[in-house]
N, C-alpha and C positions, 0 to 999 in steps of 0.2 A: 504494500500500500504506500510505502514511502516513495517508491519510484513513480507510481501513478500520480502522486500529489504534484510532482514536478513536471509532468507532461503539459506542454502548452495546449491551451484550449483549441487552437486551430487544428492541431493533430487529432484531437478527439472528434472535432467536427468532420474532418476528412475521413476518419475511420467510420463514423456513423453514415456518412455520405456513401462510401463504397459498400458498406455492409447492408444498409437498409434503404437509403433514398433511391439508389439506382434501381432496386427491385420494386419498391412500393410508391415512390414519388415523395415530394416534399410534404410536410405536414407537422401537426402538433405532436404527434406520437414520436416522430423522429427527433424533433427538438427536445422533447422531454427525455428521450433516451440519451442524447448527448449531454444534457445537464445532469442526468442521473450518474453518468460515468464520471463527470467532473466532481460531483458531490460525494460519491461513494468512498474514495480513499480518505477523505477528511473524516467522515462519519466512522469508518472502520478503525482508523487510527485513534480517534478520541474514545471510542467505545472500548477498544483494547486497553488503553491506558487507564480508563476509569475502572474497568473490571480488575485490573492488577492492583489498584489502590484499595480495594475492599480488604480489610484486615483478615488475615488467616484465622485469627482468634474467633471472629464472628462466624465464619464458616464452620470451624471446629465445634463451637458451642452449639450451633444449630444441629449438626450431625450427632453430637453427644446427647442432645435432648430427644433423639429418636427420629428426627426428620429425615426423609429420603433425600437423595441428592437433588432431584428435581424440585422438591419443596424448598430446599436450601437456596437453590438458584432463584426460584420465583419469589420467595418470601424474604430472603435476606440479601442476596447478592444484587439482584436487579434494583430493588428499592434504594440500596446504598449507592449504586452507581448511576441511578436515573438522572439526577441533576447534571452530572458531568456529560452524560450521553446527550441530554437535551441541549446543553451548551454547544456540543460538537455539531449537532443537527442545525442549530440556528446559525452557527458560523458557516456551515456548508451552504445553507440557503442564502446567506448574505453574499457568498462568493458567486453562486450560480446566478443571482439576481443581476449581477453586473456583466455577465458574459454576452458578448455580441457575436464573435467569430463563429462559434459552433451553430448559432441560430441562423446566421446568414447561409451557412452550408446545408442546413437541415430543414429549417422551417421556411426559409426564403423571404418571407414578409409579404403582407397583403394589406390593402386598404379596406377590404371587405370582411365582414364577420362571417365565419364559416363554422359549421358544427362538425365537419368531417375531421377524423383524427389523422388520416393520411390521404394522399392523392391531391390535396389542395394546399397552396401556401397558407401559412398562418402568421399573423403578426405578433410582435412582442414589443415591450416598451423599449428595450435596447435597440431593436431594429428601427423603431420610429425615431429614436434619437439620431441614429446613424443616418437615416434618410433625410431628416430635417436639417441636419448639419451640412449635408451636401446640397441643400436647396439654395438657389441663388437669391431667393426673395426673403425679405426681412421677416415676414410672417412665419415662414417655414423654420427659419433659424430661431425665432422666438419660441416656437413650439418645441424645438430641440432643447433649448435651454430650460424650458419648463419641465420637460420630461427628464432631463438630467437632474434637476432639483428634486423631482419626485423620486427618482431612483436613489439619489443620495439619501433622502429621508427614509426610504425603505431599508436600505443597508444600515443606516444609523439605528433605526428601531430594532432591527434584528441583532445588531451588535450589543445594544443596551440590554435587550431581553436576555441575551446570552450571558452578559456580565452579572445581571441581577440573579439569574438562576445559579450561576457559579458562586456568587457571594452568599446566597442563602444556603447552599450546600456546605460551605465552609463554616457557617454559623452553627449548623446542626451538629457538626462533628465535634 
């Protein structure tokens, strides 16, 4: 997962393009697949680290009281690691929210609302910002700046929520 964290998002977009878009066409499902591939290493790494931080004494105490291994995992390990896992998920969402390159290659962008998951281009905020920034007219550029501000606020909220979750988990320990 450490290697996948360092892969540029353009390569993820190219991978999904060759694996899915060529067969099924552009669409929301292909864009979601590329963003999921970008998010997965962050979530896996944070989950792995949080599960390692659960004290062995807690696990041993649960097993000593007669709990089965699956009960120990469900009732002791996961609740102890849940705030850290949630923090990792929020940070992954914040990273995926700002990705443009894989969406250009997989979702393509569209000005029309579509309900199809594949076969039709789908728009996203980052694609609208990219398109507006290339627009020679002031109105298009103003929309791009507004979209960039909105995206900045979304990422800021995700980061703040992740920090709040992390700080609450430290207080409980």
